[in-house]
KENU-625389 format. One line per field, with one value per residue: residue number from 1; residue in one letter; chain; y, x, z of N, C-alpha, C, O in turn. Coordinates in steps of 0.2 Angstrom, whole numbers, plus 2048, in hexadecimal, padded with zeros to 3 digits. Example, Ala and Ser with C-alpha at 12.3 -4.5 7.8 and 13.67 -1.06 7.14 Angstrom:
2
nr (1  2);
rest (A  S);
kette (A  A);
n_v (7E4  7F5);
n_u (842  840);
n_w (827  823);
ca_v (7EA  7FB);
ca_u (83E  844);
ca_w (827  824);
c_v (7F0  800);
c_u (842  840);
c_w (827  827);
o_v (7EF  806);
o_u (847  843);
o_w (82A  828);
//
This chain:
117
nr (1  2  3  4  5  6  7  8  9  10  11  12  13  14  15  16  17  18  19  20  21  22  23  24  25  26  27  28  29  30  31  32  33  34  35  36  37  38  39  40  41  42  43  44  45  46  47  48  49  50  51  52  53  54  55  56  57  58  59  60  61  62  63  64  65  66  67  68  69  70  71  72  73  74  75  76  77  78  79  80  81  82  83  84  85  86  87  88  89  90  91  92  93  94  95  96  97  98  99  100  101  102  103  104  105  106  107  108  109  110  111  112  113  114  115  116  117);
rest (M  I  T  T  T  T  T  G  I  D  G  A  V  I  T  R  Y  L  G  I  V  T  G  E  V  V  L  G  T  N  L  F  E  D  M  V  A  D  F  R  D  R  Y  G  G  R  A  G  G  Y  E  R  K  L  A  Q  A  R  S  Q  A  L  R  Q  M  Q  T  Q  A  M  E  L  G  G  N  A  V  V  G  V  K  L  D  H  E  T  V  G  P  Q  G  G  L  L  M  V  T  A  C  G  T  A  V  V  A  E  R  M  V  P  T  P  S  G  A  G  G);
kette (A  A  A  A  A  A  A  A  A  A  A  A  A  A  A  A  A  A  A  A  A  A  A  A  A  A  A  A  A  A  A  A  A  A  A  A  A  A  A  A  A  A  A  A  A  A  A  A  A  A  A  A  A  A  A  A  A  A  A  A  A  A  A  A  A  A  A  A  A  A  A  A  A  A  A  A  A  A  A  A  A  A  A  A  A  A  A  A  A  A  A  A  A  A  A  A  A  A  A  A  A  A  A  A  A  A  A  A  A  A  A  A  A  A  A  A  A);
n_v (2C8  2C0  2AF  2A1  291  290  294  2A0  2AF  2B2  2C0  2C9  2CE  2C7  2D0  2D0  2C4  2BF  2B6  2A5  2A3  29D  294  28D  282  279  26D  267  258  257  258  24B  243  24A  247  239  236  23D  236  22A  22D  22F  223  21F  228  239  243  24F  25A  259  25B  269  26E  26C  274  27F  281  280  28C  295  292  296  2A4  2A8  2A6  2AF  2BB  2BB  2BD  2CB  2D2  2D1  2DA  2D5  2D2  2C7  2B4  2A7  296  28E  281  276  26B  25F  255  249  24C  24B  242  232  236  240  24D  259  260  26E  275  283  288  293  29F  2B0  2BE  2CC  2D3  2DA  2E0  2DD  2EA  2EB  2EC  2F9  2F7  2F7  2FE  303  2F8);
n_u (120  121  11F  11D  120  121  11A  11D  127  138  140  135  126  116  107  0FA  0ED  0E6  0DE  0DA  0E2  0E1  0E7  0E4  0E7  0E3  0E8  0E7  0E2  0EB  0F7  0FB  0FB  107  110  111  116  123  129  12A  132  13D  141  13E  143  145  135  136  12E  122  126  129  11C  115  11C  11A  10C  10B  112  109  0FD  103  105  0F8  0F3  0FB  0F6  0E9  0EC  0F2  0E7  0DF  0E6  0F3  104  10C  10C  109  10D  10A  104  106  0FE  0FC  0F1  0E7  0D9  0C8  0C0  0C6  0D1  0D8  0DC  0E7  0E9  0EF  0F2  0F4  0F4  0F3  0F6  0F0  0FA  0FF  10F  11B  12B  137  140  150  158  162  173  179  16F  164  15D);
n_w (72E  73D  73F  747  74E  75C  76C  771  76E  76C  774  773  779  77B  778  775  771  763  75D  755  744  733  725  715  708  6F9  6EF  6DE  6D5  6CB  6D1  6D7  6CC  6C7  6CF  6CF  6C3  6C4  6CD  6C8  6BE  6C5  6CA  6D7  6DF  6E6  6E6  6DC  6D6  6DD  6EA  6E8  6E5  6F0  6F9  6F5  6F6  705  709  703  70B  718  715  713  720  727  721  726  734  733  72F  73B  742  747  74A  74A  749  754  75A  74F  744  737  72B  721  717  70D  703  6FD  6EF  6EF  6F5  6EC  6EC  6F4  704  70C  71C  726  737  744  752  752  757  760  762  76B  76A  777  780  784  794  798  79C  7AD  7B2  7BF  7CC);
ca_v (2C6  2BA  2A9  29B  28A  290  298  2A7  2B2  2B5  2C7  2CB  2CC  2C8  2D5  2CF  2BE  2C1  2B0  2A1  2A4  297  294  286  281  273  26C  262  251  256  258  245  241  24C  244  232  237  23F  231  225  22F  22F  21C  21D  22E  23F  245  257  25E  258  25F  270  271  26B  279  286  281  281  293  298  291  29B  2AB  2AA  2A6  2B5  2C0  2BC  2C0  2D2  2D4  2D1  2DF  2D2  2D2  2C0  2AF  2A2  290  28C  27B  274  265  25B  250  248  24C  24A  23C  22E  23A  243  254  259  266  26F  279  286  28B  297  2A4  2B7  2C2  2D3  2D2  2E0  2DF  2E1  2EF  2E9  2F2  2FB  2F4  2FC  302  301  2F2);
ca_u (11C  124  11C  122  11D  122  115  11F  12D  13E  141  12F  11F  10F  103  0F3  0EC  0E0  0DA  0DE  0E2  0E3  0E8  0E2  0E9  0E1  0EB  0E3  0E5  0F2  0FD  0FD  0FF  10D  114  112  11B  129  12B  12C  138  144  142  13E  147  140  131  138  128  11D  128  128  115  114  11F  116  105  10D  113  102  0FA  106  104  0F0  0F3  0FE  0F1  0E3  0EF  0F3  0E0  0DD  0EA  0F7  10B  10F  108  10C  109  109  104  105  0FC  0FB  0EC  0E4  0D2  0C4  0BF  0CC  0D8  0DB  0DE  0EC  0E7  0F5  0EF  0F8  0F0  0F7  0F1  0F4  0FB  103  115  11F  132  139  145  156  159  169  177  17B  169  161  159);
ca_w (734  740  73F  74B  751  763  770  773  769  770  774  773  77E  777  77C  774  76E  75E  75B  750  73D  730  71E  712  701  6F6  6E9  6DB  6D4  6C7  6D5  6D8  6C6  6C5  6D4  6CE  6BD  6C6  6D2  6C3  6BB  6C9  6CD  6DF  6E2  6E9  6E0  6DD  6D4  6E2  6EF  6E7  6E5  6F7  6FE  6F3  6FB  70C  709  702  712  71C  713  715  728  729  71F  72C  73A  732  72F  742  746  74A  747  74A  74A  758  75B  748  743  731  72B  71A  715  706  704  6F7  6ED  6ED  6F7  6E6  6EF  6FA  708  710  720  72B  73D  74A  756  750  75D  760  766  76C  76C  77D  780  789  799  798  7A2  7B2  7B4  7C5  7CD);
c_v (2C0  2B5  2A3  296  28A  293  29F  2A9  2B5  2BC  2CB  2C9  2CC  2CB  2D4  2C8  2C0  2BC  2AB  2A4  29E  299  28D  287  27A  272  266  25C  251  255  251  242  243  248  23C  232  239  23A  22B  227  22F  227  21C  224  234  242  24D  25C  25E  25D  267  273  270  271  27F  286  282  289  297  299  296  2A2  2AC  2AA  2AE  2BC  2C1  2BF  2C7  2D5  2D5  2D6  2DB  2D3  2CC  2BB  2AA  29B  28D  285  27A  26D  264  255  24F  249  24C  243  237  231  23D  24A  254  260  267  275  27D  289  28D  29B  2AB  2BA  2C9  2D2  2D8  2DE  2E2  2E5  2ED  2EE  2F4  2F9  2F9  300  300  2FB  2EC);
c_u (120  11F  120  11D  11D  11C  117  124  132  13E  13C  12A  11A  10A  0FC  0F3  0E6  0DC  0DE  0DD  0E5  0E4  0E8  0E4  0E7  0E5  0E8  0E6  0EB  0F7  100  0FF  105  112  116  116  121  12C  12D  132  13E  146  143  141  142  13B  132  132  123  11F  127  122  113  116  11D  10F  107  10E  10D  0FD  0FC  104  0FB  0F0  0F5  0FA  0EC  0E7  0EF  0EC  0DD  0E1  0F1  0FE  10F  10A  10B  109  107  10A  103  102  0FB  0F6  0EA  0DC  0CF  0C3  0C5  0D2  0DC  0DD  0E2  0EA  0ED  0F1  0F4  0F3  0F5  0F2  0F5  0F4  0FF  108  119  126  134  13F  14B  157  161  16D  179  175  167  15D  15D);
c_w (737  741  741  74D  759  766  771  76D  76D  76E  773  778  77A  77B  77B  770  769  75C  756  749  73A  729  71A  70B  6FF  6F0  6E5  6D9  6CF  6CB  6D6  6D1  6C4  6C9  6D2  6C8  6BF  6C9  6CD  6BF  6BF  6CD  6D4  6E2  6E5  6E4  6E1  6DB  6DA  6E8  6EE  6E8  6ED  6FB  6FB  6F6  702  70D  707  708  717  71C  715  71C  729  728  724  731  739  732  736  746  749  747  747  74B  74E  758  754  747  73B  730  722  71A  70E  708  6FD  6F5  6EC  6F0  6F1  6E6  6F4  6FE  70D  715  725  731  742  74D  754  756  75B  765  766  76E  773  77C  785  78E  799  79D  7A6  7B4  7BB  7C6  7CF);
o_v (2BB  2B6  2A1  297  287  296  2A3  2A5  2B9  2BF  2D1  2C4  2D1  2C9  2D6  2C7  2C1  2BD  2AD  2A7  29A  29E  288  28C  275  276  261  25A  24D  252  250  23E  23F  247  23A  22E  236  239  228  223  22E  225  219  224  233  243  251  261  263  261  26C  278  274  273  284  28B  285  28C  29C  29E  298  2A6  2B1  2AF  2B1  2C1  2C7  2C3  2CB  2DB  2DA  2D8  2DE  2D5  2CC  2BC  2A7  29A  289  282  27D  269  269  250  253  248  24B  23F  23A  22F  23D  24D  250  265  264  27A  279  28C  28A  29C  2AB  2BA  2CB  2D1  2DB  2DA  2E7  2E3  2EE  2F4  2EF  2F8  2FF  304  2FA  2F8  2E7);
o_u (121  119  126  117  119  118  113  125  131  13D  13D  12A  118  108  0F7  0F7  0E1  0D7  0E3  0D7  0E9  0E3  0EC  0E2  0E8  0E5  0E6  0EC  0F0  0FC  106  104  108  118  11C  11B  126  132  132  136  144  14A  148  142  13C  13D  12E  131  120  11C  126  121  10E  113  11D  10D  102  10C  10C  0FA  0F8  102  0F9  0EC  0F2  0FA  0EA  0E3  0ED  0EB  0DA  0E0  0F5  0FE  114  104  110  104  102  10F  0FF  105  0F9  0F8  0EB  0DA  0D2  0C6  0CA  0D8  0E2  0E0  0E2  0EB  0EE  0ED  0F8  0EE  0FA  0EC  0FB  0F0  101  107  11A  127  132  143  149  158  165  16A  17B  175  169  15B  15A);
o_w (733  744  73F  74E  75C  761  772  768  771  769  771  77A  777  781  77F  76C  76C  75A  753  747  73D  727  71C  708  703  6EC  6E8  6DB  6CE  6C9  6D6  6D1  6C1  6C7  6D3  6C8  6BC  6C8  6CE  6BE  6BC  6D1  6D7  6E8  6E5  6DE  6E4  6DE  6DB  6EB  6F2  6EB  6EE  700  6FF  6F9  705  712  70B  709  71B  720  718  71E  72D  72B  726  734  73E  735  737  74B  74C  741  745  74D  74B  755  754  749  739  734  71E  71D  70A  70D  6F8  6F9  6E8  6EE  6F1  6E2  6F8  6FB  711  712  727  72F  743  74D  754  75A  756  76B  761  773  775  778  78B  78C  79A  7A3  7A4  7B8  7BC  7C1  7D0);
//
């Protein structure tokens, strides 16, 4: 499924707008304990374990959003926005959200060269 941050799709025409679709994933506090431990292990370097979990959560949020689009009859999602924020007591949870507009997009058929017009 085409999923893009742009409002249109090159080579396609959006024929129907089906509505807003979302995906949300919340990661528990162990993520932050793991992040601190990983950060300490690397003495200020990148927190690889945290980055992997964040990428996994982002992927899951996008899949949820795409599934909603398919359930509405869409074959693409445009205008996608991703957000990450802390929630819960003392910000102990990380929420990753994906939001976009489900659409039906049809590929444009190129006009044969030399055709009238």
